[in-house]
PQR file with spaces between the fields and no chain letter, atoms N, CA, C, O and H, PARSE charges and radii, in Angstrom:
ATOM       1  N    MET     1     132.510  104.637  122.536 -0.4000 1.5000
ATOM       2  CA   MET     1     132.335  104.447  124.292 -0.0000 2.0000
ATOM       3  C    MET     1     131.636  105.518  124.632  0.5500 1.7000
ATOM       4  O    MET     1     130.648  105.363  125.349 -0.5500 1.4000
ATOM       5  N    GLN     2     132.148  107.281  124.021 -0.4000 1.5000
ATOM       6  CA   GLN     2     131.643  108.713  124.890 -0.0000 2.0000
ATOM       7  C    GLN     2     129.887  108.109  124.447  0.5500 1.7000
ATOM       8  O    GLN     2     129.083  108.185  125.376 -0.5500 1.4000
ATOM       9  H    GLN     2     132.951  107.407  123.438  0.4000 1.0000
ATOM      10  N    LYS     3     129.550  107.754  123.592 -0.4000 1.5000
ATOM      11  CA   LYS     3     128.056  108.100  123.342 -0.0000 2.0000
ATOM      12  C    LYS     3     127.527  107.442  124.876  0.5500 1.7000
ATOM      13  O    LYS     3     127.090  108.205  125.737 -0.5500 1.4000
ATOM      14  H    LYS     3     130.204  107.692  122.837  0.4000 1.0000
ATOM      15  N    ASP     4     127.636  105.677  125.153 -0.4000 1.5000
ATOM      16  CA   ASP     4     127.703  105.557  126.270 -0.0000 2.0000
ATOM      17  C    ASP     4     127.548  106.020  127.737  0.5500 1.7000
ATOM      18  O    ASP     4     126.568  105.758  128.434 -0.5500 1.4000
ATOM      19  H    ASP     4     127.991  105.057  124.453  0.4000 1.0000
ATOM      20  N    TRP     5     128.876  106.906  128.219 -0.4000 1.5000
ATOM      21  CA   TRP     5     129.259  107.692  128.912 -0.0000 2.0000
ATOM      22  C    TRP     5     127.853  108.954  128.777  0.5500 1.7000
ATOM      23  O    TRP     5     127.043  109.185  129.675 -0.5500 1.4000
ATOM      24  H    TRP     5     129.672  107.119  127.653  0.4000 1.0000
ATOM      25  N    LEU     6     127.883  109.493  127.669 -0.4000 1.5000
ATOM      26  CA   LEU     6     126.477  110.589  127.757 -0.0000 2.0000
ATOM      27  C    LEU     6     125.408  109.745  128.112  0.5500 1.7000
ATOM      28  O    LEU     6     124.837  109.989  129.175 -0.5500 1.4000
ATOM      29  H    LEU     6     128.541  109.306  126.939  0.4000 1.0000
ATOM      30  N    ALA     7     125.034  108.814  127.434 -0.4000 1.5000
ATOM      31  CA   ALA     7     123.854  108.643  128.235 -0.0000 2.0000
ATOM      32  C    ALA     7     123.619  107.748  129.430  0.5500 1.7000
ATOM      33  O    ALA     7     122.564  107.409  129.967 -0.5500 1.4000
ATOM      34  H    ALA     7     125.498  108.616  126.570  0.4000 1.0000
ATOM      35  N    LEU     8     124.729  107.489  129.673 -0.4000 1.5000
ATOM      36  CA   LEU     8     124.949  107.101  131.840 -0.0000 2.0000
ATOM      37  C    LEU     8     124.589  107.859  132.546  0.5500 1.7000
ATOM      38  O    LEU     8     123.903  107.711  133.557 -0.5500 1.4000
ATOM      39  H    LEU     8     125.585  107.764  129.237  0.4000 1.0000
ATOM      40  N    SER     9     125.495  109.804  131.578 -0.4000 1.5000
ATOM      41  CA   SER     9     125.126  111.638  132.529 -0.0000 2.0000
ATOM      42  C    SER     9     123.843  111.453  132.391  0.5500 1.7000
ATOM      43  O    SER     9     123.343  111.126  133.467 -0.5500 1.4000
ATOM      44  H    SER     9     126.052  109.924  130.757  0.4000 1.0000
ATOM      45  N    ALA    10     122.905  111.534  131.322 -0.4000 1.5000
ATOM      46  CA   ALA    10     121.751  111.813  130.700 -0.0000 2.0000
ATOM      47  C    ALA    10     120.262  110.403  131.563  0.5500 1.7000
ATOM      48  O    ALA    10     119.061  110.669  131.513 -0.5500 1.4000
ATOM      49  H    ALA    10     123.311  111.799  130.448  0.4000 1.0000
ATOM      50  N    MET    11     120.624  109.525  132.002 -0.4000 1.5000
ATOM      51  CA   MET    11     120.439  108.650  133.173 -0.0000 2.0000
ATOM      52  C    MET    11     119.788  109.181  134.205  0.5500 1.7000
ATOM      53  O    MET    11     118.671  109.034  134.702 -0.5500 1.4000
ATOM      54  H    MET    11     121.600  109.309  132.042  0.4000 1.0000
ATOM      55  N    PHE    12     120.908  109.955  134.459 -0.4000 1.5000
ATOM      56  CA   PHE    12     121.199  110.536  136.835 -0.0000 2.0000
ATOM      57  C    PHE    12     120.757  111.939  136.012  0.5500 1.7000
ATOM      58  O    PHE    12     120.750  112.709  136.973 -0.5500 1.4000
ATOM      59  H    PHE    12     121.815  110.075  134.055  0.4000 1.0000
ATOM      60  N    LYS    13     120.455  112.606  135.078 -0.4000 1.5000
ATOM      61  CA   LYS    13     120.629  114.191  135.517 -0.0000 2.0000
ATOM      62  C    LYS    13     119.478  114.288  136.278  0.5500 1.7000
ATOM      63  O    LYS    13     119.831  114.997  137.221 -0.5500 1.4000
ATOM      64  H    LYS    13     120.460  111.981  134.297  0.4000 1.0000
ATOM      65  N    ASP    14     117.911  113.906  136.494 -0.4000 1.5000
ATOM      66  CA   ASP    14     117.399  114.190  137.371 -0.0000 2.0000
ATOM      67  C    ASP    14     117.659  113.768  138.966  0.5500 1.7000
ATOM      68  O    ASP    14     116.899  114.091  139.879 -0.5500 1.4000
ATOM      69  H    ASP    14     117.623  113.330  135.728  0.4000 1.0000
ATOM      70  N    ARG    15     118.531  113.209  139.079 -0.4000 1.5000
ATOM      71  CA   ARG    15     119.492  112.413  140.498 -0.0000 2.0000
ATOM      72  C    ARG    15     120.267  113.855  141.205  0.5500 1.7000
ATOM      73  O    ARG    15     120.953  114.624  140.532 -0.5500 1.4000
ATOM      74  H    ARG    15     119.149  112.947  138.337  0.4000 1.0000
ATOM      75  N    ASP    16     120.033  114.002  142.485 -0.4000 1.5000
ATOM      76  CA   ASP    16     121.001  115.338  142.663 -0.0000 2.0000
ATOM      77  C    ASP    16     121.716  114.224  143.933  0.5500 1.7000
ATOM      78  O    ASP    16     122.418  114.781  144.777 -0.5500 1.4000
ATOM      79  H    ASP    16     119.476  113.377  143.031  0.4000 1.0000
ATOM      80  N    ASP    17     121.613  113.396  143.994 -0.4000 1.5000
ATOM      81  CA   ASP    17     122.320  112.088  144.469 -0.0000 2.0000
ATOM      82  C    ASP    17     123.378  111.237  144.038  0.5500 1.7000
ATOM      83  O    ASP    17     124.034  110.310  144.513 -0.5500 1.4000
ATOM      84  H    ASP    17     121.043  112.943  143.308  0.4000 1.0000
ATOM      85  N    VAL    18     123.288  112.132  142.543 -0.4000 1.5000
ATOM      86  CA   VAL    18     124.513  111.164  141.603 -0.0000 2.0000
ATOM      87  C    VAL    18     125.138  112.067  140.642  0.5500 1.7000
ATOM      88  O    VAL    18     124.397  112.792  139.979 -0.5500 1.4000
ATOM      89  H    VAL    18     122.755  112.885  142.157  0.4000 1.0000
ATOM      90  N    VAL    19     126.276  112.115  140.493 -0.4000 1.5000
ATOM      91  CA   VAL    19     126.783  112.939  139.660 -0.0000 2.0000
ATOM      92  C    VAL    19     127.869  111.947  138.765  0.5500 1.7000
ATOM      93  O    VAL    19     128.457  110.939  139.158 -0.5500 1.4000
ATOM      94  H    VAL    19     126.878  111.526  141.031  0.4000 1.0000
ATOM      95  N    ILE    20     127.907  112.469  137.702 -0.4000 1.5000
ATOM      96  CA   ILE    20     128.394  111.993  136.814 -0.0000 2.0000
ATOM      97  C    ILE    20     129.282  113.060  135.933  0.5500 1.7000
ATOM      98  O    ILE    20     128.984  113.902  135.085 -0.5500 1.4000
ATOM      99  H    ILE    20     127.430  113.288  137.382  0.4000 1.0000
ATOM     100  N    ALA    21     130.363  112.681  136.459 -0.4000 1.5000
ATOM     101  CA   ALA    21     131.859  113.384  135.636 -0.0000 2.0000
ATOM     102  C    ALA    21     133.192  112.482  135.031  0.5500 1.7000
ATOM     103  O    ALA    21     133.628  111.341  135.180 -0.5500 1.4000
ATOM     104  H    ALA    21     130.605  111.997  137.147  0.4000 1.0000
ATOM     105  N    GLU    22     133.523  113.582  134.338 -0.4000 1.5000
ATOM     106  CA   GLU    22     134.825  112.909  132.898 -0.0000 2.0000
ATOM     107  C    GLU    22     135.660  113.440  133.769  0.5500 1.7000
ATOM     108  O    GLU    22     135.290  114.201  134.663 -0.5500 1.4000
ATOM     109  H    GLU    22     133.168  114.509  134.217  0.4000 1.0000
ATOM     110  N    LEU    23     137.189  112.980  133.524 -0.4000 1.5000
ATOM     111  CA   LEU    23     138.416  113.710  133.856 -0.0000 2.0000
ATOM     112  C    LEU    23     139.031  113.150  132.419  0.5500 1.7000
ATOM     113  O    LEU    23     138.846  112.103  131.800 -0.5500 1.4000
ATOM     114  H    LEU    23     137.489  112.361  132.798  0.4000 1.0000
ATOM     115  N    GLU    24     139.925  114.438  132.145 -0.4000 1.5000
ATOM     116  CA   GLU    24     140.408  113.953  131.436 -0.0000 2.0000
ATOM     117  C    GLU    24     141.705  114.000  131.716  0.5500 1.7000
ATOM     118  O    GLU    24     142.359  115.021  131.927 -0.5500 1.4000
ATOM     119  H    GLU    24     140.075  115.290  132.648  0.4000 1.0000
ATOM     120  N    ALA    25     142.247  112.424  131.722 -0.4000 1.5000
ATOM     121  CA   ALA    25     143.090  111.818  132.375 -0.0000 2.0000
ATOM     122  C    ALA    25     144.822  112.437  131.888  0.5500 1.7000
ATOM     123  O    ALA    25     145.653  112.382  132.794 -0.5500 1.4000
ATOM     124  H    ALA    25     141.716  111.595  131.551  0.4000 1.0000
ATOM     125  N    ALA    26     145.351  113.052  130.363 -0.4000 1.5000
ATOM     126  CA   ALA    26     146.188  113.619  130.468 -0.0000 2.0000
ATOM     127  C    ALA    26     146.245  114.601  130.352  0.5500 1.7000
ATOM     128  O    ALA    26     147.131  115.094  129.654 -0.5500 1.4000
ATOM     129  H    ALA    26     144.676  113.097  129.627  0.4000 1.0000
ATOM     130  N    LYS    27     145.408  115.276  130.923 -0.4000 1.5000
ATOM     131  CA   LYS    27     145.255  116.995  131.227 -0.0000 2.0000
ATOM     132  C    LYS    27     145.771  116.854  132.802  0.5500 1.7000
ATOM     133  O    LYS    27     146.562  117.724  133.165 -0.5500 1.4000
ATOM     134  H    LYS    27     144.688  114.876  131.490  0.4000 1.0000
ATOM     135  N    HIS    28     145.488  116.093  133.527 -0.4000 1.5000
ATOM     136  CA   HIS    28     145.415  115.817  135.366 -0.0000 2.0000
ATOM     137  C    HIS    28     145.848  114.651  135.701  0.5500 1.7000
ATOM     138  O    HIS    28     145.213  113.775  136.288 -0.5500 1.4000
ATOM     139  H    HIS    28     144.845  115.386  133.232  0.4000 1.0000
ATOM     140  N    LYS    29     147.487  114.603  135.149 -0.4000 1.5000
ATOM     141  CA   LYS    29     148.271  113.113  135.270 -0.0000 2.0000
ATOM     142  C    LYS    29     148.183  112.756  136.612  0.5500 1.7000
ATOM     143  O    LYS    29     147.771  111.627  136.878 -0.5500 1.4000
ATOM     144  H    LYS    29     148.003  115.315  134.672  0.4000 1.0000
ATOM     145  N    SER    30     148.495  113.511  137.497 -0.4000 1.5000
ATOM     146  CA   SER    30     148.204  113.506  138.635 -0.0000 2.0000
ATOM     147  C    SER    30     147.399  112.906  139.804  0.5500 1.7000
ATOM     148  O    SER    30     147.529  112.437  140.935 -0.5500 1.4000
ATOM     149  H    SER    30     148.831  114.429  137.281  0.4000 1.0000
ATOM     150  N    LEU    31     146.302  113.263  138.664 -0.4000 1.5000
ATOM     151  CA   LEU    31     144.751  112.770  139.783 -0.0000 2.0000
ATOM     152  C    LEU    31     144.561  111.604  139.246  0.5500 1.7000
ATOM     153  O    LEU    31     144.139  110.631  139.871 -0.5500 1.4000
ATOM     154  H    LEU    31     146.196  113.645  137.746  0.4000 1.0000
ATOM     155  N    ALA    32     144.919  111.615  137.797 -0.4000 1.5000
ATOM     156  CA   ALA    32     144.772  109.928  137.188 -0.0000 2.0000
ATOM     157  C    ALA    32     145.207  108.879  138.196  0.5500 1.7000
ATOM     158  O    ALA    32     144.507  108.143  138.892 -0.5500 1.4000
ATOM     159  H    ALA    32     145.262  112.406  137.290  0.4000 1.0000
ATOM     160  N    SER    33     146.831  109.007  138.089 -0.4000 1.5000
ATOM     161  CA   SER    33     147.522  108.157  139.013 -0.0000 2.0000
ATOM     162  C    SER    33     147.237  107.681  140.051  0.5500 1.7000
ATOM     163  O    SER    33     147.412  106.520  140.422 -0.5500 1.4000
ATOM     164  H    SER    33     147.399  109.605  137.523  0.4000 1.0000
ATOM     165  N    LYS    34     146.434  109.180  141.002 -0.4000 1.5000
ATOM     166  CA   LYS    34     146.367  109.115  142.006 -0.0000 2.0000
ATOM     167  C    LYS    34     144.971  108.158  142.593  0.5500 1.7000
ATOM     168  O    LYS    34     144.647  107.622  143.652 -0.5500 1.4000
ATOM     169  H    LYS    34     146.291  110.122  140.701  0.4000 1.0000
ATOM     170  N    TYR    35     144.516  108.286  141.495 -0.4000 1.5000
ATOM     171  CA   TYR    35     143.243  106.743  141.531 -0.0000 2.0000
ATOM     172  C    TYR    35     143.267  105.908  141.003  0.5500 1.7000
ATOM     173  O    TYR    35     142.207  105.320  140.790 -0.5500 1.4000
ATOM     174  H    TYR    35     144.780  108.722  140.635  0.4000 1.0000
ATOM     175  N    GLY    36     144.838  105.257  140.362 -0.4000 1.5000
ATOM     176  CA   GLY    36     144.785  104.277  139.976 -0.0000 2.0000
ATOM     177  C    GLY    36     144.179  103.905  138.104  0.5500 1.7000
ATOM     178  O    GLY    36     144.008  102.774  137.649 -0.5500 1.4000
ATOM     179  H    GLY    36     145.699  105.734  140.535  0.4000 1.0000
ATOM     180  N    VAL    37     144.039  104.771  137.608 -0.4000 1.5000
ATOM     181  CA   VAL    37     143.294  105.324  136.372 -0.0000 2.0000
ATOM     182  C    VAL    37     144.384  104.592  135.040  0.5500 1.7000
ATOM     183  O    VAL    37     145.181  105.514  134.867 -0.5500 1.4000
ATOM     184  H    VAL    37     144.178  105.690  137.978  0.4000 1.0000
ATOM     185  N    ARG    38     144.651  103.866  134.413 -0.4000 1.5000
ATOM     186  CA   ARG    38     145.377  103.232  133.818 -0.0000 2.0000
ATOM     187  C    ARG    38     145.031  103.163  131.920  0.5500 1.7000
ATOM     188  O    ARG    38     145.734  103.350  130.927 -0.5500 1.4000
ATOM     189  H    ARG    38     144.004  103.116  134.553  0.4000 1.0000
ATOM     190  N    GLY    39     143.320  102.730  132.186 -0.4000 1.5000
ATOM     191  CA   GLY    39     142.995  102.666  131.207 -0.0000 2.0000
ATOM     192  C    GLY    39     141.765  103.498  131.373  0.5500 1.7000
ATOM     193  O    GLY    39     141.420  104.116  132.380 -0.5500 1.4000
ATOM     194  H    GLY    39     142.749  102.579  132.993  0.4000 1.0000
ATOM     195  N    PHE    40     140.776  103.355  129.481 -0.4000 1.5000
ATOM     196  CA   PHE    40     140.212  104.536  129.459 -0.0000 2.0000
ATOM     197  C    PHE    40     138.626  103.960  128.848  0.5500 1.7000
ATOM     198  O    PHE    40     139.265  103.638  127.846 -0.5500 1.4000
ATOM     199  H    PHE    40     141.057  102.853  128.663  0.4000 1.0000
ATOM     200  N    PRO    41     137.962  103.765  128.698 -0.5600 1.5000
ATOM     201  CA   PRO    41     137.294  104.328  129.801  0.2800 2.0000
ATOM     202  C    PRO    41     137.514  103.786  131.044  0.5500 1.7000
ATOM     203  O    PRO    41     137.602  102.560  130.970 -0.5500 1.4000
ATOM     204  N    THR    42     137.711  104.479  132.827 -0.4000 1.5000
ATOM     205  CA   THR    42     137.592  103.957  133.430 -0.0000 2.0000
ATOM     206  C    THR    42     136.708  104.935  134.681  0.5500 1.7000
ATOM     207  O    THR    42     136.871  106.098  135.052 -0.5500 1.4000
ATOM     208  H    THR    42     137.640  105.475  132.887  0.4000 1.0000
ATOM     209  N    LEU    43     135.801  103.942  135.069 -0.4000 1.5000
ATOM     210  CA   LEU    43     134.596  104.238  135.351 -0.0000 2.0000
ATOM     211  C    LEU    43     134.991  104.074  137.023  0.5500 1.7000
ATOM     212  O    LEU    43     135.329  102.953  137.405 -0.5500 1.4000
ATOM     213  H    LEU    43     135.668  102.998  134.767  0.4000 1.0000
ATOM     214  N    LYS    44     134.950  105.044  137.868 -0.4000 1.5000
ATOM     215  CA   LYS    44     135.231  105.110  139.738 -0.0000 2.0000
ATOM     216  C    LYS    44     134.046  105.657  140.214  0.5500 1.7000
ATOM     217  O    LYS    44     133.487  106.627  139.701 -0.5500 1.4000
ATOM     218  H    LYS    44     134.676  105.955  137.558  0.4000 1.0000
ATOM     219  N    LEU    45     133.472  104.764  141.647 -0.4000 1.5000
ATOM     220  CA   LEU    45     132.488  105.224  142.502 -0.0000 2.0000
ATOM     221  C    LEU    45     133.013  106.204  143.300  0.5500 1.7000
ATOM     222  O    LEU    45     134.041  105.928  143.918 -0.5500 1.4000
ATOM     223  H    LEU    45     133.926  103.977  142.064  0.4000 1.0000
ATOM     224  N    PHE    46     132.357  107.664  143.461 -0.4000 1.5000
ATOM     225  CA   PHE    46     133.041  108.137  144.997 -0.0000 2.0000
ATOM     226  C    PHE    46     131.347  108.311  145.714  0.5500 1.7000
ATOM     227  O    PHE    46     130.473  109.024  145.221 -0.5500 1.4000
ATOM     228  H    PHE    46     131.522  107.888  142.959  0.4000 1.0000
ATOM     229  N    THR    47     131.187  107.428  147.024 -0.4000 1.5000
ATOM     230  CA   THR    47     129.973  107.596  147.584 -0.0000 2.0000
ATOM     231  C    THR    47     130.732  108.886  148.460  0.5500 1.7000
ATOM     232  O    THR    47     131.876  109.327  148.352 -0.5500 1.4000
ATOM     233  H    THR    47     131.897  106.848  147.423  0.4000 1.0000
ATOM     234  N    LYS    48     129.485  109.340  149.463 -0.4000 1.5000
ATOM     235  CA   LYS    48     129.201  109.763  151.248 -0.0000 2.0000
ATOM     236  C    LYS    48     129.986  109.861  151.629  0.5500 1.7000
ATOM     237  O    LYS    48     130.800  110.761  151.840 -0.5500 1.4000
ATOM     238  H    LYS    48     128.555  108.982  149.551  0.4000 1.0000
ATOM     239  N    GLN    49     129.788  108.145  151.923 -0.4000 1.5000
ATOM     240  CA   GLN    49     131.358  107.326  152.934 -0.0000 2.0000
ATOM     241  C    GLN    49     131.951  107.038  152.688  0.5500 1.7000
ATOM     242  O    GLN    49     132.618  106.839  153.703 -0.5500 1.4000
ATOM     243  H    GLN    49     129.127  107.415  151.752  0.4000 1.0000
ATOM     244  N    ASP    50     132.794  106.538  151.414 -0.4000 1.5000
ATOM     245  CA   ASP    50     133.623  105.962  150.538 -0.0000 2.0000
ATOM     246  C    ASP    50     134.447  106.754  149.476  0.5500 1.7000
ATOM     247  O    ASP    50     134.333  106.188  148.389 -0.5500 1.4000
ATOM     248  H    ASP    50     132.252  106.699  150.590  0.4000 1.0000
ATOM     249  N    LYS    51     135.344  108.014  149.397 -0.4000 1.5000
ATOM     250  CA   LYS    51     135.610  108.533  148.816 -0.0000 2.0000
ATOM     251  C    LYS    51     136.908  108.336  148.317  0.5500 1.7000
ATOM     252  O    LYS    51     137.473  109.288  147.780 -0.5500 1.4000
ATOM     253  H    LYS    51     135.437  108.474  150.280  0.4000 1.0000
ATOM     254  N    SER    52     137.586  107.019  148.431 -0.4000 1.5000
ATOM     255  CA   SER    52     138.599  106.339  147.771 -0.0000 2.0000
ATOM     256  C    SER    52     138.233  106.074  146.295  0.5500 1.7000
ATOM     257  O    SER    52     139.234  105.841  145.617 -0.5500 1.4000
ATOM     258  H    SER    52     137.127  106.245  148.867  0.4000 1.0000
ATOM     259  N    GLY    53     137.709  106.062  145.989 -0.4000 1.5000
ATOM     260  CA   GLY    53     136.735  105.651  144.429 -0.0000 2.0000
ATOM     261  C    GLY    53     137.861  104.276  144.823  0.5500 1.7000
ATOM     262  O    GLY    53     138.971  104.132  144.311 -0.5500 1.4000
ATOM     263  H    GLY    53     136.896  106.250  146.540  0.4000 1.0000
ATOM     264  N    ASP    54     137.409  103.615  145.567 -0.4000 1.5000
ATOM     265  CA   ASP    54     137.887  102.402  145.133 -0.0000 2.0000
ATOM     266  C    ASP    54     137.020  100.796  144.842  0.5500 1.7000
ATOM     267  O    ASP    54     137.472   99.691  144.539 -0.5500 1.4000
ATOM     268  H    ASP    54     136.507  103.732  145.983  0.4000 1.0000
ATOM     269  N    LEU    55     135.707  101.241  145.074 -0.4000 1.5000
ATOM     270  CA   LEU    55     134.791  100.808  144.500 -0.0000 2.0000
ATOM     271  C    LEU    55     134.768  100.607  143.085  0.5500 1.7000
ATOM     272  O    LEU    55     133.689  100.566  142.494 -0.5500 1.4000
ATOM     273  H    LEU    55     135.340  102.138  145.320  0.4000 1.0000
ATOM     274  N    GLY    56     136.048  100.456  142.382 -0.4000 1.5000
ATOM     275  CA   GLY    56     136.277  100.483  141.010 -0.0000 2.0000
ATOM     276  C    GLY    56     135.266   99.388  139.979  0.5500 1.7000
ATOM     277  O    GLY    56     134.912   98.320  140.478 -0.5500 1.4000
ATOM     278  H    GLY    56     136.924  100.490  142.862  0.4000 1.0000
ATOM     279  N    TYR    57     134.933   99.661  138.845 -0.4000 1.5000
ATOM     280  CA   TYR    57     133.742   98.960  138.255 -0.0000 2.0000
ATOM     281  C    TYR    57     135.211   98.400  136.752  0.5500 1.7000
ATOM     282  O    TYR    57     136.111   98.956  136.122 -0.5500 1.4000
ATOM     283  H    TYR    57     135.221  100.529  138.440  0.4000 1.0000
ATOM     284  N    LYS    58     134.359   96.500  136.906 -0.4000 1.5000
ATOM     285  CA   LYS    58     135.155   95.843  136.295 -0.0000 2.0000
ATOM     286  C    LYS    58     134.040   95.288  135.141  0.5500 1.7000
ATOM     287  O    LYS    58     134.098   94.101  134.817 -0.5500 1.4000
ATOM     288  H    LYS    58     133.629   96.049  137.418  0.4000 1.0000
ATOM     289  N    GLY    59     133.205   96.020  134.640 -0.4000 1.5000
ATOM     290  CA   GLY    59     131.738   95.089  134.387 -0.0000 2.0000
ATOM     291  C    GLY    59     131.932   96.096  132.692  0.5500 1.7000
ATOM     292  O    GLY    59     132.822   96.901  132.417 -0.5500 1.4000
ATOM     293  H    GLY    59     133.158   96.983  134.903  0.4000 1.0000
ATOM     294  N    ARG    60     130.761   95.655  131.835 -0.4000 1.5000
ATOM     295  CA   ARG    60     131.066   96.306  130.260 -0.0000 2.0000
ATOM     296  C    ARG    60     130.421   97.124  130.395  0.5500 1.7000
ATOM     297  O    ARG    60     129.380   97.322  131.021 -0.5500 1.4000
ATOM     298  H    ARG    60     130.039   95.001  132.058  0.4000 1.0000
ATOM     299  N    ARG    61     131.483   98.063  129.343 -0.4000 1.5000
ATOM     300  CA   ARG    61     131.719   99.852  128.882 -0.0000 2.0000
ATOM     301  C    ARG    61     130.306  100.150  127.889  0.5500 1.7000
ATOM     302  O    ARG    61     130.408  100.679  126.782 -0.5500 1.4000
ATOM     303  H    ARG    61     132.329   97.902  128.834  0.4000 1.0000
ATOM     304  N    ASN    62     128.977   99.715  128.487 -0.4000 1.5000
ATOM     305  CA   ASN    62     127.882  100.505  128.059 -0.0000 2.0000
ATOM     306  C    ASN    62     127.354  101.406  129.129  0.5500 1.7000
ATOM     307  O    ASN    62     127.751  101.535  130.287 -0.5500 1.4000
ATOM     308  H    ASN    62     128.894   99.285  129.387  0.4000 1.0000
ATOM     309  N    ALA    63     126.332  102.027  128.473 -0.4000 1.5000
ATOM     310  CA   ALA    63     125.328  102.519  129.546 -0.0000 2.0000
ATOM     311  C    ALA    63     124.548  101.720  130.251  0.5500 1.7000
ATOM     312  O    ALA    63     124.802  101.799  131.452 -0.5500 1.4000
ATOM     313  H    ALA    63     126.009  101.922  127.533  0.4000 1.0000
ATOM     314  N    LYS    64     123.496  100.803  129.924 -0.4000 1.5000
ATOM     315  CA   LYS    64     122.731   99.824  130.882 -0.0000 2.0000
ATOM     316  C    LYS    64     123.797   99.528  131.825  0.5500 1.7000
ATOM     317  O    LYS    64     123.764   99.783  133.028 -0.5500 1.4000
ATOM     318  H    LYS    64     123.289  100.738  128.948  0.4000 1.0000
ATOM     319  N    SER    65     124.997   98.821  131.021 -0.4000 1.5000
ATOM     320  CA   SER    65     125.894   98.517  132.708 -0.0000 2.0000
ATOM     321  C    SER    65     125.992   98.786  133.485  0.5500 1.7000
ATOM     322  O    SER    65     125.427   98.329  134.478 -0.5500 1.4000
ATOM     323  H    SER    65     125.024   98.613  130.043  0.4000 1.0000
ATOM     324  N    MET    66     127.121  100.086  133.426 -0.4000 1.5000
ATOM     325  CA   MET    66     127.228  101.300  133.810 -0.0000 2.0000
ATOM     326  C    MET    66     126.256  101.455  134.880  0.5500 1.7000
ATOM     327  O    MET    66     126.455  101.127  136.050 -0.5500 1.4000
ATOM     328  H    MET    66     127.580  100.458  132.619  0.4000 1.0000
ATOM     329  N    LYS    67     125.037  102.047  134.346 -0.4000 1.5000
ATOM     330  CA   LYS    67     124.102  102.620  135.111 -0.0000 2.0000
ATOM     331  C    LYS    67     123.585  101.437  136.673  0.5500 1.7000
ATOM     332  O    LYS    67     123.429  101.671  137.871 -0.5500 1.4000
ATOM     333  H    LYS    67     124.875  102.312  133.396  0.4000 1.0000
ATOM     334  N    LYS    68     123.495  100.480  136.023 -0.4000 1.5000
ATOM     335  CA   LYS    68     123.381   98.895  137.074 -0.0000 2.0000
ATOM     336  C    LYS    68     124.011   99.005  138.062  0.5500 1.7000
ATOM     337  O    LYS    68     123.545   99.019  139.201 -0.5500 1.4000
ATOM     338  H    LYS    68     123.622  100.291  135.049  0.4000 1.0000
ATOM     339  N    PHE    69     125.656   99.137  137.617 -0.4000 1.5000
ATOM     340  CA   PHE    69     125.929   99.228  138.984 -0.0000 2.0000
ATOM     341  C    PHE    69     126.266  100.447  139.612  0.5500 1.7000
ATOM     342  O    PHE    69     126.765  100.420  140.737 -0.5500 1.4000
ATOM     343  H    PHE    69     126.034   99.126  136.691  0.4000 1.0000
ATOM     344  N    VAL    70     126.017  101.705  138.917 -0.4000 1.5000
ATOM     345  CA   VAL    70     125.517  102.605  140.071 -0.0000 2.0000
ATOM     346  C    VAL    70     124.322  102.228  140.893  0.5500 1.7000
ATOM     347  O    VAL    70     124.273  102.131  142.119 -0.5500 1.4000
ATOM     348  H    VAL    70     125.612  101.726  138.003  0.4000 1.0000
ATOM     349  N    LEU    71     123.384  102.035  140.036 -0.4000 1.5000
ATOM     350  CA   LEU    71     122.243  101.991  141.066 -0.0000 2.0000
ATOM     351  C    LEU    71     122.554  100.700  142.251  0.5500 1.7000
ATOM     352  O    LEU    71     122.117  100.969  143.370 -0.5500 1.4000
ATOM     353  H    LEU    71     123.424  102.114  139.040  0.4000 1.0000
ATOM     354  N    SER    72     123.229   99.397  142.123 -0.4000 1.5000
ATOM     355  CA   SER    72     123.569   99.055  143.200 -0.0000 2.0000
ATOM     356  C    SER    72     124.532   99.676  144.029  0.5500 1.7000
ATOM     357  O    SER    72     124.478   99.255  145.185 -0.5500 1.4000
ATOM     358  H    SER    72     123.585   99.178  141.214  0.4000 1.0000
ATOM     359  N    LYS    73     125.220  100.361  143.866 -0.4000 1.5000
ATOM     360  CA   LYS    73     126.551  100.935  144.698 -0.0000 2.0000
ATOM     361  C    LYS    73     125.121  101.936  145.765  0.5500 1.7000
ATOM     362  O    LYS    73     124.842  101.767  146.951 -0.5500 1.4000
ATOM     363  H    LYS    73     125.264  100.703  142.927  0.4000 1.0000
ATOM     364  N    ILE    74     124.590  102.768  144.926 -0.4000 1.5000
ATOM     365  CA   ILE    74     123.935  104.341  145.770 -0.0000 2.0000
ATOM     366  C    ILE    74     123.144  103.038  146.800  0.5500 1.7000
ATOM     367  O    ILE    74     123.177  103.126  148.028 -0.5500 1.4000
ATOM     368  H    ILE    74     124.817  102.906  143.961  0.4000 1.0000
ATOM     369  N    SER    75     122.498  101.931  146.124 -0.4000 1.5000
ATOM     370  CA   SER    75     121.391  101.424  147.172 -0.0000 2.0000
ATOM     371  C    SER    75     121.884  101.018  148.424  0.5500 1.7000
ATOM     372  O    SER    75     121.388  101.107  149.547 -0.5500 1.4000
ATOM     373  H    SER    75     122.471  101.859  145.127  0.4000 1.0000
ATOM     374  N    THR    76     123.038  100.518  147.996 -0.4000 1.5000
ATOM     375  CA   THR    76     123.851  100.437  149.006 -0.0000 2.0000
ATOM     376  C    THR    76     124.728  101.213  150.551  0.5500 1.7000
ATOM     377  O    THR    76     125.397  100.704  151.451 -0.5500 1.4000
ATOM     378  H    THR    76     123.441  100.445  147.084  0.4000 1.0000
ATOM     379  N    HIS    77     124.407  102.289  150.328 -0.4000 1.5000
ATOM     380  CA   HIS    77     125.255  103.539  150.989 -0.0000 2.0000
ATOM     381  C    HIS    77     124.262  104.330  151.213  0.5500 1.7000
ATOM     382  O    HIS    77     124.455  105.433  151.725 -0.5500 1.4000
ATOM     383  H    HIS    77     123.864  102.703  149.598  0.4000 1.0000
């Protein structure tokens, strides 16, 4: 799974409108709880218009699927 997360990050490395970030939920329990992180990995999307993170990802946990999700969301925002 880590390799897919790193691959996703690499796919967007040249874009200034997308940031792929990782949060160590065990170390930041209150933040993880605030955004409903219960399982790992959890992908949340925050846009300039929507800071809630509620555009939660429920698809496959591979780089290709996650990239498709991110691209679909940023094209609508």
